[in-house]
N, C-alpha and C positions, 0 to 999 in steps of 0.2 A: 456689237451686233452687225458690223459691216460684213463679216464672213457669212452671215445667215443668208444674204441675198445671192452670194456667189462664193464658191470655195476659196480659201486663202491661197496665196502664192506659196508654192512649195518648191524647194530647190534640192538638188543632189549635192551633197557635201562629203568631204573626207575629214576624218578625225585623225590627228597624228598624236599618238599616245606613247609616252615613255613607258618602258616595261615596268619600272618601279612604281609608277603612279597610275597605271591603266586601271587597276582594280578600284581605286578610290574615285577616279573620274567616272567610270561606268556606274558606280554606286550613286554618285551625286546626280548623274543624268537620269537614273532610274527613279530617284526621289522626285524629280521635277517632271518626268514624263513628257519629254519634248521631241524625241527622235524615234524614227523607225529604222532599225538596223537591217542591212542586207548581208546575206551570206556570201562572203568572198571565197569560200572553199566548198562549193557545191559538189565537187567530185571527190572530196575527201571523206572517208568513212568516219562516223562519230567516234569510233574506237582508235582512230589514228590521229586525232587532233591533239593540240599541245596541252590543253588543260583537262584532259580526260581523267587524270588522277585526282584532281580536285573535285571534279563532278562525282566521281565514285565515292570519294570521302563524304560528300554531302549526302549521297544516297544511303550510305551506311548509317550516318547519323539520323536520317529520316526513318530508317528501319528501327533504330533504337527508340526514336520518339513514338513510333507506332506501337511498339511493345509497351512503353510507359503509358500511352493513352489507353490501351486495352486493359492494363492493370487498373487504371483509374475507373474505367467503366465497369469492370468486374466488381469493384468495391462500391459501386453505386454512385460514383462521382462523375459529373460531366464537366470537363475542362471548359472554362469560359473563354470568351474572345480576348485577344490581346488588348489591354487597356489603352495602350498607345503604340504607335508604329515605331519600333526601334530601327535604327540604321543597321546596315549590313556590318557584320563584325570584321575587325581587322584580323590579320593572320594569327597574332598571338591570342586574341580573344577567341577566335574559332577553335584553337587548340584547347583552350580552357573549357569551352563549351563541350567539346568532344570528350575530354577527360571526365568532366563532372557527369555528363550523361551516361557514359559507360560505367562510372562508379555507381550511380544510382540504379542502373540496370542490374549490375551485379548484386547490389544490396537487395533489390526487390526480388530477384530470382532466388537468392539464398533465403531471405525471410519467408517468401511464399512457399518455397520448398519445405522449410522447417515447419511452417504453420500447417501445410498439408500433411506432413508426417505426424505432427502432434494431433491433428484432428483425426487422422486415421487410427492412430494408437488409442486415442480416447474413445473413439467409436467402438473399437474392438473390445476395450475393457468394459464399456457399458453393456455391449451385447453379451459378453462373457458373464457379467454380473446377472443380467436378466436370465440367461440360460441356467445358471446355478440356482437362482431363486425359484424359477418355475420347475426345474428338475427336482429340487428338494421337496417341492410340494407333491410331486408324483411318487417319490421314492422314500419319503421319510417314514411313514407308517403304512404298512400293508393293510389292506382291508381284510376283515375276517371272512372266513368261508361262508358262503350263502348270502353275502351282502350284495346289493344291486351293483352292477358295473358303473364305473365312473363315466359320465358322459364326455364325449370328445368335442373339441372346439369346432373343428372344420368338417366333421363327418358324423352322420347319424347312424352309421353302422356300428356294430359291437366290435371291440378289439379283436385282433387276430388271435391273440392268446391272452386270457384273463390275467392281469398282473397279480391277482390274489393267489394264483396257483404256483408262483415261483418258489414258495417255501417248500413245496413238495418235490421240486426237482432236485436231483442229486448233483447236477452239473453246476459249474460256476457261472454266475450271471455277470455279463459285461455290458457296458453302456457306450453309446455314441450320441453325442449331443452337439447341437449347433443351430444355425439360423439359415433360412432359405427364403428366396423371393416368393411372395404370395401367389404369383402367377404360375409357379412351378410345383406347387404342393400336390395337386391332384395327380399329375404325371409321376412325381417322385414316389408318392404312396403306392400307386398302381405298380410301378416297376419293383418296388421293394416286395410287394406281395407275390409277384410272379417269380422273382428270383430267389426269395428266402421264405417260401410258404411254410408256415407253422413253426419257424425257428426264431421269431422276433416278436416284440411287442412295441408298436410305434405310437407315440402320443404327440399331438400337435396343438399348439396354443399361440395366439397372437401376442406379440410383444406389447407391453403396457403403453409404450410411448413410440411415436414414429421417429425414424432416424434416416439420415441421408444415404442415398445410394451412391457409392463411390464411382460407379460407371456413368450415371446420368446426372448426378447432382440433385435429383428430386428427393423429396421427403416421402418415404413410404413406411408402412407398418409391416415390419418383418414378421415371419412366423418361426417360432422356436419349436424344434423337434427333439424328442428324447426317445432313443431306440434301445431297448434292452434285448439282448440276444445271448445265446450260448453256442459255443463252438468257434474256433479260430477262423475256419474257412468262411463261416457266415459273416464274421466281422470284417474280413478282407473284402467280401462282396459289397457289404454296406458302405465301406469307405470308398471303394471305387465308384459306386453309384453316386455317392455324395459329391465326389470330385466332378463327375460328369454333369451334375446339375448345378455346379458352381456354388455349392454350399460352404458356409464358413463353419468348420468343425472345431470344437474346443474340447480340451481335456476335461473329463468329468470324473472327479474322485469317487471312489466306491464307498468310502466310509462316511458316516454323518459328520464326524469330527473334522475330517479333511475338507469337506465341503464348507463347513462353518468357518474354518480357518482361511480358506481361499476367499470366501466372501468378505471377511474382515480385511484381508490383504488388498483385495480389489478396491475397497472403499478408500483406503489410504492412497493407493496409486492414482485413482481417479481424482482425488482432491489435489494431489501434487501436480498432476498434468493440467488440471483446470487453471491453477495459479500460473503455471508456466505458459499456457496458451494465452491467458489474459495479458501477460507481459509482452508476449510476442505480438498480439493484436495491437497493443499500444505502440510498440515500436514501428510496426507496419503502418499504422495511421500517421505517425510522425513522418515517415519516409514519403507516404502518399501526399501529405500536406506540402512537403517540400517540392515534390514533382508537380503538383497542381499549381504551385506558385511560379515556377520557372518554365514549365513546358510551353505555354502559349508564346512567351517571348522567344524561346529557343527555336520554335518551329518557324516563326516569322523570319528570324535572323538567318537560319539555315536555308530557307527557301529563297530569300533574297540573294544569299551568297551563291546558291546554285544557279539562279537566273543570271547573275553577273558572269559566272564562268561559262555558261552557255553562250552568252553574247560574245565573250572574249574568244571563244572557239570559232566564231564567225569572222573574226578579224584575220588579217594577214600581216606577215612581217615584211619590212622593206628589205632592200638588197643588202643592207648592213647588219640585219638581224638584231638591231638594237631598238627598234621602234615598231610599235603596232599601228597598223593603219586600218581604220574602220570606214565603211561607206554607209551613209545614212540619208534618209529623206528628212528634210528639216523645213518647217515653216520659216519663211524669210524674216518675219517679224520677231522670231525667237532666236535668231543667230547670236544676238548679244547675250541672251540668257545662256545659250550653249557655251559661249566663250567664258562667261562668268563661272559656269559650273565646272568647266575644265580647269580654270584657275583655282577654284576652291578645292577641287580634288587634288591638284598638284600640291597645294599648300598642306592639306591634311596628310598626305603621304610623305612630306618632307623632301620632295624632289626639288633639286635646284633648277631644273629645266622645265618650263611650263609647256603644257600641251596646248594645241591650237586646232582651229577648224578652218577649212578652206572650201569655197564653193567650186563645183566641178560642172562644166557644161555637158549637157546630155541631150540626146534626141528622143529619149523615152518619155512617155506620158507620166507625169508625177501622180501620186495618189491624191485622193480628195480629202480635204479637211474642212469640216464645217463645225464650228464650235457652237454648242447648245447649252441651255440651262434647263432647270427643272420644268419650266413652262413650255419651252419650245421643243424639248426632247420628244414628247409624244407625237407632235405633228411631223417632226423630222423622221421618226421611225416609220410613219405611214408612207412617206415618200421613199425611204430606203427599202421598204418591203417590195416596191415595184422595181427599183434598181438604183444603185448608188450613182449620184450625179457624176458625169464626166468632169475632167479637170477644168475648173473655172467656168462651168456651165451655169446658166441661170437656175437657181434653186427654187422649186415650187413651194417649199415649206412655208415661207412667210406669208404667201398669199393664201395658202390653205388654212392658215389660222382663222381667217374670216370666211372664206368660201365653203370650207368643209362643214363647219357647224351650221352655216346658213342653209346649205342644200339639204343637210340632214333635217333641219327644223321644218323645211317646206313639206317634207313627207311625214313629220312627226308632230305637226303643229297642234298643241293642246295646252292650255294654261295649266291645268291640273297635273297632267303627266310630266310636262316640262318642269314644273315646280318640284315634284318629287325627285326627278333626276338631278335637278340643280342642288337640292338640299343634301342628297346623298354624296354628290361630288364635293360640296362645300364642307361636309363633315370630314372627308378624306383629306382635303386641303388643309383644314385647320389643325388636324392631328397627324400631319404627314411626318413629323419627327418622332412619332411614337414607335418604339421598337416592336411592339406587338403587330403594328400594321406593316412595318417594313420587313420583318423577318418571318412572314408567313410562309408556309410550305405548300399552300394550295396554288397551283399554277394559274387557275382562272382568277383567283383573287389578286394575285400579283399583276395580272394583265389589267384588271380594273384599276389597281392602285397606280400603276405606271402611267395610265391615261387619265388620271383624275382631272387635270386641267382641260383636256379635250372634252370629257363628259360634262365638266362645269359649263363650258361655252355651249355645248350642244343643248343643255338644259335651259340656259339663258335665252338662246335664240329660239328654242321651242316655245318659251313663254311669249316671246315677241310675236312669232307667227300665230300662236294661239289667240292672242288678242286681235290679230288681223282677221283670222277665221271666225272670231267670236265664239270659241268653243272652250268649255271647261268641263271636262269629263262628259263631253258630248252635249252639254247644255249651254245655251246662249245666256249672256249676261248683259243687262241693260245699264251700261255705265253712263251712257248719254240717252236722252229721250229719242224715241224712234222718229225718223223723218216722215213716216207714213201716218196719216190720220184716218182712223176708221170712222170717227164721228163725222168728219166732213163728208166722207163718202156716203154715210147714211143719210145726211141731211140733203144731199143732192141726188138721191136715188129714191125709187119707189119700192123700198123694202117693207112690205107689209108682213103681218104675222103669218099669213098663209104662205107668202114667198119664202120667209125664213124657215118655215117648217118643211118645205119641199126642197130647199137648197142648202145642204149642210156646208157647202163651200161657197164663199163669196169672193168676188173679184174686186180688187182695188185698182181703179183706173187712174194712172198718173196724169192723164190729160185733163182730169177734172181739177179745177183750181182749188188749191189748198190740200189736196190729198197727198201729194208728194212735195215736200218743202225743201228739197235739195239733198245732196249726198250726206251720208253719215260722217260725223267728225273723224272717226278712226275705225278702220276695219269694216266688217259687214254688218249691216243693220240687223238687230236681233229679231225683227219681225219676220225675217226670212226663215227662221227656224220653225215658224208656225205655218208657213206656206206649203201647199201641196206640190208646187214646182220648185221646191228648195233644191232638190238634187240636180235638176236641169240647170238651174242658175249657177250652182257651184261647179258643175262639170264644165260649163262654158268658161267660167272665170279661171279655174285652175288649169285647164288645158292651154289657154292662151298665155297664161302666166308662165307655164312650163316652157313653151316655145320661146318666149321672149328671153327668159333667163338663160336658157340653153344656148341661144345664139350669141348673147352677150358674153357668156362664159367662154365659148369657143373662140369668139373674136378676141377676147383678152389673151387667150393662149397664143393666138397667132401674133399678136402685138409683142408678146414677151420674146418671141423669136428674134425680133429686131435687136435686142440687147446682145444676143449671142452673135449675130452677124457683125455688129459693130465691134464687139470685144475681140473677136477672133480675126479682125481685119479682112472680113469677107463681104465687103460692101457691094460686090456685084450681086450677092444674094438678095439685097434689098430691092433691086429692080427685077431680077430674074426669078425670084421665089416669093418674097413677101408681097410685092405688089400684085402679081397674078392671084395669089391666094386670097388676099383681101378683096380684090375685084370679084372673084368667083363667089366668095361667101356673102359679100354685101349685095351684089347684083341680084342674087336669088333669094337668100334667106334674110338678109338685111331688109330687102324690099318687103318681105312678108311681115316683118315687125312694123315697118312703116304703115302697111295697110291696116294692121290691127289697131294701132294708135289713131290713125286717121279716121277710121270708122267710129271709134269710141268718141272722138271729138266732134265729128260732123253730124252724126245722127243722134237725135234725142228721142224721147218717148213719143213725141207727136208724130214723127215720121219713121218710127221703127219698123212699121209694117212693110215699108217699101225699101228697107235697107238691103243692099245686095249681099250675096254670099262671098266671103273672102276665099273660101276653098275653091269655088268654081272659077273665080278670077285667076287664082294661082294655077289651076289646071289649064285654063285657056292660055295662060302666058306661055307655057311650054309648047302648046299646040299652035301658036301663032294665029289664034282665032278669037272671035268674040261671040258672046251669047246675047241674043236680043232680049231674052227673058230676064237676064241678070244685068241690071242697069250698071253703068260704070260709076266708079266712085268719084272721079274727077274728069274734067275734059282732057282729051288727048291721052287717055290711059293706055290704049292699045299700042300706039307708037312708042311710048316710053317703055312699056314692057318688052317690046321687040328689041329695042336698043339694049336693054339690060341683059336679055338672053344672049344676044350676039356678043356683048362684051364678056359675058361669062364663058361662052364657048371659045372665044378668041384667046382667053387667058390660059386655056389648057395647053395648046402647043407651046406657048412661051414657057410655061412651067415645066413642060416635058423636055424641051430641047435647049432651053436657054443656058442652063448651067453646064451640061455636057459640051456644047459648042464653045462656050467661053473657056472651059478648061482645055479643050483641044487646041484652040487658037493660042492660048497662053503657053501651053507646052511646046507647040510648034515654034513660037517665037523664041523661047528659051533655047531650044535645040539649035536653031539657026545661028543665034548670037552667042553660043557658048564658047568660052576661051579656056584652053587647057591650063591647069594649075600646076606649077612646078613644085615638086616636093622639097621639103626643107633639107638643108645640108646635114650630112651625117654628123652626129655629135652635137648638133646645135642645141638640142634640148634632151636631157637624159630623163627617162621615166623613173618615177619613184618606186614603182612595183615592176617586178619581172613580168613581161608580156603585156604591159600597158602602154598605149600610145597617147600622145598628148590630145586632150580634148575628148577622150572617150572614157566611159565607165570601166571600172575594173572587170566587170562581168562581160563586157563586150569582147568577143574573141576576134581573131583576124578574119575568120570566115564571115562573121557578121558584118564587119566593116567593108570587106570587099564586095559583098552582095548588096550593100546599100542599106541593110537593116530593115526592120519591119516597124516603122514608126508612122504616125499620122502625117508627118511632114516630109515623107519620102518623096524625092523628085520624080521617080518613075511612076507614071500614071497609066492605067489601062482604060482606054476610052470605052471599050465594050462594057467593062465593069461599072464605070461611072454612069453610062447610059441605062443599064439595067437597074441600078440603084435608083436613079431619078425616075425611071418609068414606074417602079414599084411605089415610090413616094407619091407620084402624081395620081396614080390609080387609087391608092389608099386615101389620099386627101379628098379627091373629088367624090368618090363613093362614100367616104366617111362623113362629108358634110351632110349628105342625105340621111344616112343611117344614124349618125350621131344626133342630128336634130330630132329624129323620131325616138331615139333612145332617151332623150330628156323628158319624153312624155311619161316616163316612170315616176316623175315627180307628181304628176296628176294622179296616176293610178295608185301609188302608195299612200298619198294623202287622202284620197277617197276611201281606200280600204281601212286606213286607221280610223277615220271618222265613223265609218259604218260599223266597224267592230266595237268601237266605244259606245255607239248608240245602242247596238244590240245588247251589249253587256248591261247597260243601264236599264233598258226596257225589260229584259228577261230575268234580271237578278235584283237590282236595287229597287226598282219600282214595286216589286212584290212585297217589300218590307213596309211600305206605306199603306197597309190594308186597313188600318183603323187608328184612331187617336186614343184608344183606351190603354190600360196598363198591359193588356195582352199584346197589343200592337207594339208597345215598347219592348217587350220581351222578345217578340219575333224579330224585331229590327236588328237585334244584336248579332245573331248568327247570320242573318242575311247580309249585314254590312261586312262581317268577317269574310264571308264567301266572296263578296264583291271586291274587297281589298286584295284577297289572295289572287283572284283571277285577273285583277287589274295589273298587279305586279308581274305575275307570271306570263300573261299573254301580251298585254299592251306595252308594258315597260321592257320586259326582257326579250320576248320573241319579236314583237314589232320593232323595238329599238334596235335589235341585232339586224333585222331585215333592212331597216332604213340606213343603218350604218354601212352594211355591205353594198347597198345600191349607191350611196354617196361615195364610197370608196371606188366603185367601178367608174362612176362619172368622172372622178378626178384622174384615175389611171388611164382610161381609154379615151374619153371624149376631150379632156382638157390637156393632159400632159403630152399626149402624142403630137400635139401641134408644135411643140418647141423642145421637148425634153427627150434626150437620148438615153440617159441612165446607163452608160456603159463603163463607168469608172469603178474604182476600188478604193476602199477606205484607207486612210492613214492609220496604222495601228502602232502607236508609239510604245516604246519600251518603258513601262511604268510599274511602280510597286503599288498597285491598287489595294487598299485595305480590304475590300470585299473578297479579293482573291485568297488572301491568307486566312480569313476567318472561316 
């Protein structure tokens, strides 16, 4: 948990990898996820790097795996996740995977092609069989003369030429039979009529069973057509038109015996093809079972292998071309684990020379590493959304674990609403290991699930503040007896029946002995929910509470900046920045908090009518005046206020000019006392990499070294730039103290809005359900409660909860974090084989 308060120490290091064991070492490092690799070949094209051939081979295998996965999905099978995370394959094992995958691909292609051919052949035979059956029904026995015409399936018109008259024709009758898509029947029939008017007889009927369309794969009901014609030229026209409409034309025997023999032969062929297709389907299922068993593991292995070679492409060779050198960002505490991983990788590869790691000094700012767990990850993500912490800067996340839910609860305080939120989050926490909850596809749901511990604390704190406000679904609860006594007030007053009839509202005077017996044990007295001045009382209470909490929150942020100044050895900022900031904040707004508490303590109900106004005193403080009508709170108040204002104004020039002048004097002293440094003798230290100088990163070129680099610790300082930066900081802080204090009044506004919406919802919806105590009233109560529950969840929990969340987020980002948090860093992204990536 130490790294949660400040990012871990990260160093720049170089890995020296033997060529024979580099693959195994990178694989072991990827399994542990310790290092972030840097590209040492930024100007080299990806197609010109050393291991581009291995990367292409991995991509070819991925293409093969994609084909296998598509075949599984086409068969209605979804490949499951890899049961366990396999290690990256060795070279020999990778060849075996490639050979087996290509063999399975070839088998699947061949079997799928054979199955498609068998299905197409079987479909043609079945269509041919239906064509012969339906055609035989048309041409077996001609109807006698004078008989009514045979009705047509798809047309109510009479045939173009009555089939019963073909026996009177002297010419030879020929037939064209086939199937056509149902959408093309009307156009096909119309074109036949126009092209061959009077020289054909066309009959159409739907196929008894639907069959698959080879073009789209959909199951449709084809239409069988039988066309009788005479004349060879008419037949050629009919066949051309059939081809244009993509009709499947079949040979139609002219004699009855030939048709019967063809039907019998088709039955035998269909039966043989069905048996063959069934065996093919069984063999295909066996191949798919084998693919489904090995494909998840192969995908993970090949993706790991590809990632390893991509990392190796970022490495550079030493001058001897026998050793790979990698440059990495590594947490200092993990250096021993890195060396152990290199030793383990060398052992697995069988290399006699071990690889090793060596730290490299650098002027660059390292990346930020903050280790989190499932509880702290949600709060850390809130901070990172504003900006990743600079290297070893104070991390606001551990403090936000308490302050964020508490500030949210101030705006959302209600026992009932907080309990519903708490139970919802508790359900997600208890079943957090459920695959159904973790593997959801809804982005909004995943957002809620990732922040389940945040929602849990927000609900718990809302219950706490709800007890303080004494509100549960806008209704007060009398946990303890009220401190106000109506009976005592009635005994000490002249409340007659006539007085009660003319005064619907009665006043309880706390100055009467026994009417007010002291403060309520916890929270707000429930009798205030019945008072007509309830809203005025809560407004005063919540407004002052918001100001007090806001100033305390901002002051805590300023104090956290001390840890940054001490850690970065900038102790001059303690005097030149922290001290003026605290004087400005406490002399003005800290004094306001003092006035609030002092007035609460000094004045009681007996002298409340003569209590002065804090707001007028605060305004007079800035005007250096006093108001005779507004009595002072304590003797000597005006001189004290003048001193505080003078201190606050005097701290501004110190804050503005202190740091720039200190930096300028320090820079001038270093310039006067500078001593030239003699370069090292030639050949005294030989670089390991070409173009590398001692003490510099591999990526640092000669131009960068000569120009001094662009690092935070660069010696060359621009006084004008420092002054402008400090001026912006001073203006932002001084004006921000005023605007940020006013910004915390949103706690009062949102809390009041939430309470009023809850009361309106109860008054306008739920109270209407208590119309009577009869059975009818019980029946009416059910839909009324359902409406109340839906509106409570939709408006008060979801909409109001989201509003309070966003306002709490703003108060942390703007009012709290800008007092000490820069957030200009970048995350450490270690090279790791994360299981979620492969699934």
